[in-house]
C-alpha positions as CSV (number, residue, x, y, z in Angstrom):
1,M,-40.7,156.1,64.0
2,L,-42.0,153.1,65.8
3,E,-45.4,153.0,67.6
4,F,-47.1,150.9,70.2
5,N,-50.8,151.3,71.3
6,T,-51.5,151.1,75.0
7,Q,-55.3,151.4,74.8
8,P,-57.4,151.4,76.9
9,F,-54.7,152.8,79.2
10,N,-53.2,156.3,78.9
11,G,-49.4,156.6,79.2
12,Y,-47.9,158.4,82.2
13,G,-44.2,157.4,82.2
14,V,-41.7,155.6,80.0
15,K,-38.2,154.3,80.8
16,Y,-35.6,152.5,78.7
17,S,-33.9,149.6,80.3
18,P,-30.4,150.5,81.5
19,Y,-29.4,146.9,80.6
20,F,-30.9,146.2,77.1
21,D,-31.3,148.7,74.2
22,S,-34.4,146.8,73.0
23,R,-36.4,146.9,76.2
24,I,-38.8,149.7,77.2
25,A,-41.3,149.9,80.1
26,V,-44.4,152.1,80.2
27,A,-46.5,153.0,83.2
28,A,-50.1,153.6,82.3
29,S,-53.5,154.4,83.8
30,A,-57.1,153.9,82.8
31,N,-59.3,157.0,82.4
32,F,-56.4,159.4,82.3
33,G,-55.4,158.4,85.8
34,L,-58.5,159.9,87.4
35,V,-60.1,156.6,88.4
36,G,-59.6,152.9,87.5
37,N,-56.8,150.4,87.0
38,G,-53.2,150.7,85.9
39,R,-50.9,148.6,83.7
40,L,-47.2,148.2,83.6
41,Y,-46.0,147.3,80.1
42,I,-42.7,145.6,79.3
43,L,-42.1,146.1,75.6
44,G,-39.5,144.8,73.2
45,L,-38.1,146.4,70.1
46,T,-38.0,143.8,67.3
47,P,-37.4,143.8,63.6
48,N,-41.2,143.5,63.3
49,G,-41.9,146.5,65.5
50,I,-42.7,146.9,69.2
51,V,-44.2,143.9,70.9
52,A,-45.5,143.4,74.4
53,E,-43.3,140.9,76.2
54,K,-45.3,141.1,79.4
55,W,-47.6,143.3,81.4
56,F,-48.8,143.6,85.0
57,D,-52.2,144.9,85.9
58,T,-52.7,147.0,89.0
59,Q,-55.8,148.0,91.0
60,D,-55.0,151.7,90.7
61,G,-53.4,153.9,88.1
62,L,-49.6,154.0,87.7
63,F,-47.9,157.4,87.4
64,D,-44.1,156.6,87.3
65,L,-41.6,153.7,87.0
66,A,-37.9,153.0,87.6
67,W,-35.8,150.1,86.5
68,S,-33.7,148.6,89.2
69,E,-30.0,149.5,89.1
70,A,-29.1,146.2,90.8
71,H,-31.1,143.6,88.9
72,E,-31.8,143.6,85.2
73,N,-35.3,142.0,85.6
74,Q,-36.7,144.2,88.4
75,I,-38.7,147.4,88.0
76,L,-40.6,149.8,90.4
77,A,-44.0,151.2,89.7
78,A,-45.6,154.2,91.5
79,S,-49.3,153.9,92.1
80,G,-52.2,156.3,92.7
81,D,-53.2,154.4,95.9
82,G,-50.0,155.5,97.6
83,S,-48.2,152.2,97.1
84,I,-44.9,151.3,95.4
85,K,-44.6,147.9,93.8
86,L,-41.5,146.0,92.8
87,Y,-41.9,143.5,89.9
88,D,-39.6,140.8,88.5
89,I,-40.4,140.5,84.8
90,S,-39.2,136.9,84.8
91,L,-42.0,136.0,87.2
92,P,-45.7,135.9,86.5
93,D,-48.5,138.3,87.4
94,F,-47.8,139.7,90.9
95,P,-45.2,142.0,92.5
96,I,-42.4,140.5,94.5
97,A,-42.6,143.4,97.1
98,S,-45.0,146.2,97.9
99,W,-44.8,149.2,100.2
100,S,-47.7,151.4,101.3
101,E,-46.6,154.2,103.6
102,H,-47.6,157.2,101.5
103,A,-51.0,158.8,102.3
104,R,-51.6,160.1,98.8
105,E,-50.6,159.3,95.2
106,V,-47.0,158.4,94.5
107,F,-45.9,160.5,91.6
108,S,-42.3,159.6,91.2
109,V,-39.8,156.8,92.0
110,H,-36.1,156.8,91.3
111,W,-33.3,154.3,91.9
112,N,-30.0,155.3,93.4
113,L,-27.6,155.5,90.5
114,V,-24.4,155.3,92.5
115,S,-24.9,152.9,95.4
116,K,-27.6,151.0,93.6
117,E,-28.8,149.7,97.0
118,T,-31.7,152.2,97.7
119,F,-34.5,154.0,95.9
120,L,-36.8,156.9,96.7
121,S,-40.4,157.9,96.2
122,S,-42.2,161.2,96.3
123,S,-45.9,161.8,96.8
124,W,-48.7,164.3,96.9
125,D,-48.6,163.8,100.7
126,G,-45.6,166.2,100.9
127,C,-43.0,163.5,101.7
128,I,-40.0,161.9,100.1
129,K,-39.2,158.4,101.4
130,I,-36.0,156.4,101.1
131,W,-36.3,152.6,100.7
132,N,-34.1,149.5,100.7
133,P,-35.8,146.9,98.5
134,N,-34.9,144.2,101.2
135,A,-36.6,146.2,104.0
136,E,-40.3,146.1,104.9
137,S,-40.5,149.8,105.7
138,S,-38.9,153.0,104.6
139,I,-35.5,153.9,106.1
140,A,-36.0,157.7,106.0
141,T,-38.7,160.2,105.5
142,L,-37.9,163.7,104.2
143,P,-40.8,166.2,104.5
144,T,-41.3,168.9,101.8
145,H,-44.6,170.2,103.2
146,S,-45.9,170.5,99.6
147,C,-47.1,168.2,96.8
148,T,-43.9,166.7,95.5
149,Y,-44.2,165.8,91.8
150,S,-40.6,164.7,91.2
151,A,-37.6,163.5,93.2
152,Q,-34.2,162.0,92.1
153,F,-30.9,160.8,93.5
154,S,-27.9,162.7,92.2
155,P,-26.0,160.7,89.5
156,F,-22.7,161.8,91.3
157,S,-23.4,161.0,95.0
158,P,-25.3,158.2,96.7
159,S,-26.3,160.6,99.5
160,V,-27.6,163.6,97.7
161,L,-31.1,163.9,96.3
162,S,-33.3,166.6,94.9
163,A,-37.0,167.3,94.5
164,V,-39.4,169.9,93.0
165,S,-42.9,170.6,94.3
166,S,-46.0,172.6,94.1
167,D,-44.5,175.5,96.1
168,S,-42.2,176.3,93.3
169,H,-39.0,175.3,95.1
170,L,-36.1,173.0,94.1
171,R,-34.9,171.3,97.3
172,L,-31.6,169.5,97.9
173,F,-31.1,167.0,100.6
174,D,-27.8,165.5,101.8
175,L,-28.2,162.3,103.9
176,R,-24.7,162.8,105.3
177,T,-25.8,165.8,107.3
178,P,-27.3,165.5,110.8
179,A,-31.0,165.0,110.6
180,S,-31.8,167.7,113.3
181,A,-34.6,170.1,112.6
182,S,-33.8,170.5,108.9
183,N,-34.4,166.8,108.0
184,H,-31.2,166.8,105.9
185,L,-32.3,169.8,103.8
186,V,-29.3,171.7,102.6
187,L,-30.9,174.0,100.0
188,A,-34.4,175.3,99.1
189,L,-34.0,177.3,95.9
190,P,-37.0,179.4,94.7
191,I,-37.4,178.4,91.1
192,H,-39.1,181.6,90.0
193,A,-36.7,184.1,91.6
194,P,-35.2,186.4,88.9
195,P,-31.6,185.9,87.8
196,K,-29.0,187.9,89.7
197,V,-28.5,191.4,88.4
198,R,-25.4,191.8,86.2
199,P,-23.6,194.9,85.3
200,G,-24.9,196.6,82.2
201,I,-28.1,194.5,82.1
202,A,-31.4,195.8,83.3
203,P,-32.8,193.7,86.2
204,A,-35.3,191.0,85.2
205,Q,-38.8,191.1,86.6
206,A,-39.8,188.4,89.0
207,V,-42.1,185.7,87.7
208,P,-45.1,184.6,89.7
209,P,-44.5,181.2,91.4
210,S,-46.2,178.2,89.9
211,E,-46.1,174.4,90.4
212,A,-42.9,172.7,89.4
213,L,-43.7,169.3,87.9
214,T,-40.4,167.8,86.8
215,H,-36.6,168.1,87.0
216,D,-33.5,166.2,86.0
217,W,-29.8,166.2,86.9
218,N,-27.3,166.8,84.1
219,K,-25.3,163.6,83.5
220,Y,-22.0,165.4,82.9
221,R,-22.0,168.6,85.0
222,D,-22.3,168.0,88.7
223,G,-24.7,170.4,90.3
224,V,-26.5,171.4,87.1
225,I,-30.3,170.6,87.3
226,A,-33.1,171.5,84.9
227,T,-36.6,172.2,86.2
228,A,-40.0,172.8,84.4
229,G,-43.7,172.9,85.2
230,V,-46.9,174.9,84.9
231,D,-45.4,178.1,83.7
232,R,-44.1,176.4,80.5
233,A,-40.5,177.4,80.9
234,V,-37.5,175.1,81.3
235,R,-34.9,176.5,83.7
236,V,-31.3,175.4,84.2
237,F,-29.7,175.9,87.7
238,D,-26.3,175.3,89.1
239,V,-27.0,174.4,92.7
240,R,-23.3,175.2,93.6
241,A,-24.2,178.9,93.0
242,P,-27.8,179.1,94.1
243,G,-27.8,182.9,94.4
244,Q,-27.1,183.4,90.7
245,G,-30.6,182.3,89.8
246,P,-31.3,180.3,86.6
247,R,-28.4,179.9,84.2
248,A,-30.7,179.5,81.3
249,V,-34.5,179.9,80.7
250,M,-35.9,178.2,77.7
251,Q,-39.4,179.2,76.6
252,G,-41.6,178.0,73.8
253,H,-44.1,175.4,75.1
254,D,-47.7,176.5,74.9
255,Y,-48.8,174.6,78.0
256,A,-47.3,173.0,81.1
257,V,-44.1,170.9,80.8
258,R,-44.7,167.5,82.3
259,R,-41.3,165.8,81.9
260,I,-37.8,166.7,81.1
261,S,-34.7,164.6,80.5
262,W,-31.1,165.5,79.9
263,S,-29.3,163.6,77.2
264,P,-27.0,160.7,78.4
265,H,-24.7,161.5,75.4
266,L,-24.4,165.3,75.2
267,P,-23.9,167.6,78.1
268,D,-26.0,170.6,76.8
269,V,-29.0,168.8,75.3
270,L,-32.3,168.0,76.9
271,L,-35.8,166.8,76.0
272,S,-39.1,168.1,77.2
273,A,-42.6,166.6,77.0
274,S,-45.6,168.9,77.4
275,Y,-49.3,169.2,77.6
276,D,-49.2,171.1,74.3
277,M,-48.8,167.6,72.7
278,T,-45.2,168.2,71.6
279,C,-41.7,167.0,72.6
280,R,-39.0,169.5,72.2
281,I,-35.2,169.3,71.9
282,W,-33.2,172.1,73.6
283,T,-29.7,173.2,74.1
284,D,-29.0,175.1,77.3
285,G,-26.2,177.1,75.4
286,S,-23.4,175.8,77.6
287,S,-21.5,174.5,74.6
288,E,-21.5,177.9,73.1
289,G,-19.6,179.6,75.9
290,D,-20.4,181.2,79.3
291,L,-24.1,181.3,80.0
292,A,-23.6,184.2,82.3
293,G,-22.8,186.5,79.4
294,G,-26.3,187.6,78.9
295,D,-29.7,188.0,80.6
296,P,-31.2,184.4,80.6
297,L,-34.7,185.8,80.6
298,T,-34.0,188.0,77.6
299,F,-31.7,185.7,75.5
300,G,-32.9,182.4,76.9
301,G,-29.3,181.2,77.5
302,G,-30.4,178.3,75.4
303,K,-32.6,177.6,72.4
304,E,-35.0,175.1,70.9
305,M,-33.4,172.9,68.3
306,G,-36.4,170.9,67.2
307,R,-39.8,169.5,68.1
308,M,-41.8,166.3,67.5
309,G,-45.6,166.9,67.3
310,N,-46.9,163.4,66.4
311,H,-48.8,162.9,69.7
312,T,-52.5,163.9,69.7
313,E,-52.9,164.3,73.5
314,F,-50.9,165.4,76.5
315,V,-47.3,164.1,76.4
316,T,-46.5,162.8,79.9
317,G,-43.3,160.8,79.6
318,V,-40.0,160.9,77.7
319,D,-36.7,159.1,78.0
320,W,-33.5,158.6,76.1
321,C,-31.9,155.3,75.0
322,L,-28.6,154.9,76.8
323,F,-27.1,152.8,74.0
324,G,-26.1,153.1,70.3
325,A,-26.6,156.3,68.3
326,E,-27.0,159.4,70.5
327,G,-30.5,160.5,69.3
328,W,-33.0,157.7,70.0
329,C,-35.7,158.3,72.6
330,A,-39.2,157.2,73.5
331,S,-42.3,159.3,74.5
332,T,-45.8,158.4,75.8
333,G,-48.9,160.3,76.5
334,W,-52.7,160.4,77.0
335,D,-53.2,159.4,73.4
336,S,-52.4,155.8,74.5
337,R,-49.3,155.7,72.3
338,L,-45.7,154.9,72.8
339,L,-43.5,156.5,70.1
340,V,-39.9,155.6,69.6
341,W,-38.1,158.1,67.5
342,D,-34.7,159.7,66.6
343,V,-34.4,163.4,67.7
344,R,-32.0,164.0,64.8
345,A,-34.9,163.6,62.3
346,F,-36.7,166.5,64.0
347,M,-33.9,169.0,64.3
348,G,-34.7,172.4,62.9
349,R,-38.5,171.8,62.7
């Protein structure tokens, strides 16, 4: 396990470069993001450990980040002052572009994985905004009417995006549809609705709604999205069959789940990072046959395969390495540490 100390800043997000297996970026905030400055770290993995290749200081805390899919040296940062900044790590000190349309903290940014020409942001102001890095203002605004903690483009379509928010809904937008009164909204799925009743299985009890903090698209199965949040459970949905409810419900965390990430190598494996100071490795059970064979609230439909408990504070960010062996990942948290580790070393723990 490799480690880098981000003191006096507390980690909020971590992303491996999609271009280099030895480059990692960390978004961090002073004073746990409550007040103070932020810092964007660009880190390199070397034979002598993790070294800071560069960093950018910001006037407000940073909550998320996203590497450009169009330029290997460019990276976005989401700020607590409602701004989004684009940096070129080959240039000194200052962002090459900045946008300030959000009225509250920007909590997520995500680059379009298919077209690579646009990116999105979501904010506590109840809006998702679509941007072109060459334009001075946003090209679309999608209201969610609730604090939106996480938004992403689909890895399968340049026009489809998703979001989860404080009202316990997973929303799907399709930019190809007419804007009209729905603002491109094609699905609003209640995350805490019980699974559909199946013959021979007692109906599951409904779970009280709670804030959804994170979600991620499966990289191999179109339409499969995992969500997690305050109620500590990780749920897997197939948005092509929204009436079926969750295909799997994975429980085990002791506190809220702050970030989840599907493996880029295996279709059934995902990582979670939680306020209980652990990262956990899960399988959603899809590799073991049909998830619909049992009650997902009873059998889980998936299971925990291992956990990493080396962090000493809330774990707020986790990401997989796209390259090389299929188990390497990075995590960061409020203990001001970036840890780079191999999930295979923690299987069965």
